[in-house]
FISE-85784 format. One record per residue (C-alpha): y, z negated, x negated; residue in three letters; residue number from 1. Coordinates in pm, whole numbers, m for minus. Each point is the difference from the previous one (the first is absolute). Example, Ala and Ser with C-alpha at 12.3 -4.5 7.8 and 13.67 -1.06 7.14 Angstrom:
<baros>
v  w  u  resn  resi
m450  m780  m1230  ALA  1
344  66  m137  SER  2
</baros>
This chain:
<baros>
v  w  u  resn  resi
12304  13655  m9578  MET  1
m65  m321  195  LEU  2
m161  210  275  ASP  3
m284  59  m247  ASN  4
m90  m371  m16  VAL  5
m336  m69  168  THR  6
m171  m315  121  ILE  7
m287  79  m236  ASN  8
240  m6  m296  GLN  9
150  m331  112  LEU  10
m344  m154  51  ARG  11
m103  115  m347  THR  12
319  m142  m156  PHE  13
m61  m340  163  VAL  14
m367  6  m94  ALA  15
90  51  m367  VAL  16
250  m288  22  CYS  17
m260  m231  156  ASP  18
m281  99  m237  ALA  19
218  m3  m309  GLY  20
m149  327  m126  SER  21
m65  358  106  PHE  22
m375  m43  m53  SER  23
m6  m313  217  GLY  24
189  182  275  ALA  25
m245  289  m22  ALA  26
m293  m239  52  GLN  27
177  m168  293  GLU  28
85  331  166  LEU  29
m336  159  m84  LEU  30
178  292  m164  ARG  31
m1  161  m341  ALA  32
251  m147  m246  GLN  33
149  347  m46  SER  34
73  14  376  ALA  35
176  m337  m21  VAL  36
209  113  m296  SER  37
87  324  180  HIS  38
111  m185  317  ALA  39
225  m234  m198  VAL  40
149  288  m198  ALA  41
70  190  323  ALA  42
170  m307  147  LEU  43
214  m45  m311  GLU  44
103  366  20  LYS  45
89  m30  369  ALA  46
203  m316  m59  LEU  47
155  117  m326  GLY  48
m88  m321  m186  VAL  49
m273  m135  m229  GLU  50
m190  m278  176  LEU  51
m200  m126  m300  PHE  52
86  m61  m363  GLU  53
m141  272  m219  ARG  54
m201  m98  m309  GLY  55
m120  m331  147  SER  56
m371  m76  m1  ARG  57
30  m153  346  ARG  58
181  147  298  ALA  59
328  m184  m53  ALA  60
265  71  260  LEU  61
329  144  m113  SER  62
329  m139  132  ALA  63
m1  272  267  ALA  64
m361  m79  88  GLY  65
77  m368  48  ARG  66
285  92  236  ASN  67
m205  248  204  LEU  68
m339  m167  35  VAL  69
120  m223  287  ALA  70
126  309  184  ASP  71
m336  168  m51  ALA  72
m181  m300  143  ARG  73
237  m6  300  ALA  74
m58  369  76  VAL  75
m378  m49  m18  ILE  76
20  m305  229  ALA  77
206  189  258  ARG  78
m247  287  m16  THR  79
m288  m239  72  GLU  80
199  m147  289  GLU  81
56  349  139  MET  82
m373  74  m23  LYS  83
m80  m324  182  THR  84
244  86  278  ARG  85
m149  347  27  ALA  86
m349  m146  40  ARG  87
132  m233  271  THR  88
160  292  183  VAL  89
m334  181  m7  ILE  90
m185  m307  128  GLU  91
239  m140  264  VAL  92
284  251  25  GLY  93
372  m73  m33  ALA  94
83  m208  309  PRO  95
349  m18  143  GLN  96
99  m326  170  LEU  97
322  m37  199  SER  98
72  m343  146  ILE  99
295  m191  142  ALA  100
38  m370  m78  ALA  101
240  m237  172  ASP  102
239  m154  m252  VAL  103
m123  m347  102  TYR  104
m358  74  m103  PHE  105
m97  m228  m294  PRO  106
112  199  m301  ARG  107
m236  m160  m252  LYS  108
m298  69  225  LYS  109
108  362  43  LEU  110
45  50  m374  ILE  111
m334  m161  m88  LYS  112
m181  209  263  SER  113
156  322  m130  LEU  114
m89  m91  m357  GLN  115
m364  m51  98  THR  116
1  321  204  LEU  117
135  192  m298  GLN  118
m280  m133  m220  SER  119
m261  101  259  LEU  120
163  336  86  TRP  121
185  105  m319  PRO  122
100  341  144  THR  123
149  m129  326  VAL  124
359  107  72  ALA  125
191  m269  192  ILE  126
295  65  228  ASN  127
128  m344  99  LEU  128
294  m40  236  GLN  129
155  m344  53  MET  130
112  m37  361  THR  131
128  m254  251  THR  132
m84  m76  363  MET  133
m138  308  181  GLN  134
83  252  m273  ALA  135
m352  m15  m148  GLY  136
m169  92  326  GLU  137
253  279  48  ALA  138
m117  151  m329  LEU  139
m362  m29  114  VAL  140
80  177  329  LEU  141
186  274  m188  GLU  142
m301  54  m225  GLY  143
184  m100  m317  ASP  144
m220  m307  m62  CYS  145
m370  m65  58  ALA  146
66  m360  101  PHE  147
270  m265  m3  ALA  148
3  m371  m79  LEU  149
178  m140  304  THR  150
107  m346  118  ILE  151
m196  m84  314  SER  152
309  m135  182  ASP  153
179  335  m29  VAL  154
m46  185  331  PRO  155
m238  295  m24  GLU  156
190  324  m15  LEU  157
m252  196  207  LYS  158
m305  m207  104  PRO  159
m182  301  146  ALA  160
3  175  m338  ALA  161
m11  m292  m247  ILE  162
m284  m240  m70  GLU  163
56  m326  m185  ARG  164
m251  m210  m193  ASN  165
45  m346  m153  TRP  166
68  m2  m373  LEU  167
133  m329  m138  CYS  168
249  m285  45  VAL  169
313  m58  m212  ALA  170
171  m343  m11  PRO  171
375  m6  72  MET  172
272  m247  m100  VAL  173
365  m47  91  THR  174
226  m13  m305  VAL  175
356  m11  m127  CYS  176
179  m41  m330  ALA  177
43  m356  m136  PRO  178
379  22  47  ASP  179
m26  118  363  HIS  180
114  m254  264  PRO  181
m347  m9  159  LEU  182
m149  m118  m330  ALA  183
168  m339  52  ASN  184
m24  m13  379  ALA  185
m198  m285  161  PRO  186
m367  92  4  SER  187
m163  136  205  PRO  188
273  249  92  VAL  189
51  79  368  SER  190
14  352  138  ARG  191
360  m56  105  ASP  192
90  m94  m359  ALA  193
m164  319  m125  PHE  194
203  198  252  GLY  195
326  m120  m158  CYS  196
m74  191  m320  HIS  197
m64  365  m87  ILE  198
m364  101  25  GLN  199
m121  289  m213  LEU  200
m229  226  202  VAL  201
m199  305  m111  VAL  202
22  289  246  THR  203
m82  370  5  ASP  204
353  72  127  ASN  205
m137  207  287  GLN  206
157  m9  348  PRO  207
m122  m306  186  GLY  208
m129  m162  m319  ALA  209
143  m337  106  GLU  210
m253  m6  286  LYS  211
m289  m22  m245  THR  212
152  m254  m240  GLN  213
m200  m322  m26  MET  214
95  m365  m65  SER  215
374  64  28  VAL  216
195  m323  53  ALA  217
343  114  113  GLY  218
264  269  16  GLU  219
122  m40  m357  ARG  220
m220  239  m195  ARG  221
18  264  m267  TRP  222
m244  287  33  ARG  223
m144  166  m311  VAL  224
m274  263  m22  ASN  225
m138  m113  m334  ASP  226
m190  m323  m68  LEU  227
106  7  m363  GLY  228
366  m3  106  ALA  229
m68  m290  236  LYS  230
m166  m187  m285  HIS  231
300  57  m229  ASP  232
247  m102  273  PHE  233
m194  m322  65  LEU  234
14  m97  m367  ILE  235
372  81  m2  ALA  236
54  m246  287  GLY  237
115  262  251  LEU  238
m219  m138  278  GLY  239
m337  m145  92  TRP  240
m317  177  107  GLY  241
m376  13  41  HIS  242
m195  137  m297  MET  243
m363  58  m95  PRO  244
m117  m296  m209  LEU  245
m164  250  m236  ASP  246
339  144  m90  LEU  247
202  m321  m45  VAL  248
m259  m239  m145  ALA  249
145  33  m352  ASP  250
356  m44  132  ASP  251
m101  m320  182  LEU  252
m169  m130  m313  ALA  253
304  75  m218  SER  254
255  m131  252  GLY  255
169  336  60  LYS  256
m86  m42  367  LEU  257
m55  m306  219  ILE  258
m255  m26  280  LYS  259
156  m112  328  ILE  260
m201  m211  244  ASP  261
54  102  364  ARG  262
22  m232  301  HIS  263
m175  96  327  ALA  264
m10  362  m105  TRP  265
m329  149  m102  HIS  266
m5  289  m248  LEU  267
m360  114  m15  HIS  268
m160  187  m286  ASP  269
1  379  23  LEU  270
m323  165  109  THR  271
m41  351  m136  PHE  272
m195  282  160  MET  273
m98  347  m107  THR  274
142  264  233  SER  275
m165  341  19  HIS  276
m41  277  251  ARG  277
m274  m57  254  ARG  278
m314  179  m107  GLY  279
107  18  m364  HIS  280
m293  m53  m236  LYS  281
115  m149  m332  PRO  282
m99  190  m313  SER  283
m211  m194  m253  PRO  284
314  m59  m207  CYS  285
197  m126  302  GLU  286
m287  m226  102  ALA  287
m15  m141  m353  GLN  288
372  m86  1  LEU  289
m20  m161  345  ILE  290
m294  m213  m118  ALA  291
201  m110  m304  LEU  292
303  m87  211  LEU  293
m215  m194  247  THR  294
m179  m205  m264  ALA  295
113  m360  m33  ALA  296
182  m98  m316  GLU  297
m228  m174  m254  PRO  298
66  m372  m30  ARG  299
</baros>
């Protein structure tokens, strides 16, 4: 019987609740009171319950009515949301956006940009792939992604086919756990001292990946293909490593991680570029996201 429930019946039920009477609901809905009474009766029949107390001068909700009115409001709200999405599809279509983002790209900036994009393009379908090193440009070349967020220092996979454009800069810091030996080493720490301890390095685990690794201090290193794992290993004291400031700012503030000052060894901030096929014209949705990612953070 629930298949017989209609949006019109639910709207009428809620209107009676809000107005406090069938006559008030009729005035609000610009309908005859008999039509309102009929819609409520049909809804009660479909649900198998009485929604209002009988014999009351006002439209007093029954116990069942009090339990179901919130559900009715929720169904109506979702219906309105669906109608809004449908209007958006008619006006701007249902864009698909596939992008690759290097794991070192500032996560908070990425999230905020996607939140804004979703508010501006509520029907957009996002396919986001987190990558390392040259893997993002590989996805662009294969046609799986429209563009990639790539670190400028990573060698271009195929310069003749890929075009890069400046996007933003992400500060980097060198960190370790407070109980790691480097946390108590004389500051600033020399490169040789770093080389005596395990460095945690993010890699794509592809053949020859070690040739593209940056800011590696020595031979003692553990390679992981996930920045989240590197972050967890750093906190556990399993090594030291370079991390985006965006990702470890809270850990530095709480003391879970310690910033290490380096001696005569410059670790520059990461410059990010957008990588796309030469000749590719960004869709309006893609252009909007790139503009959001390029925008400076508000101070």
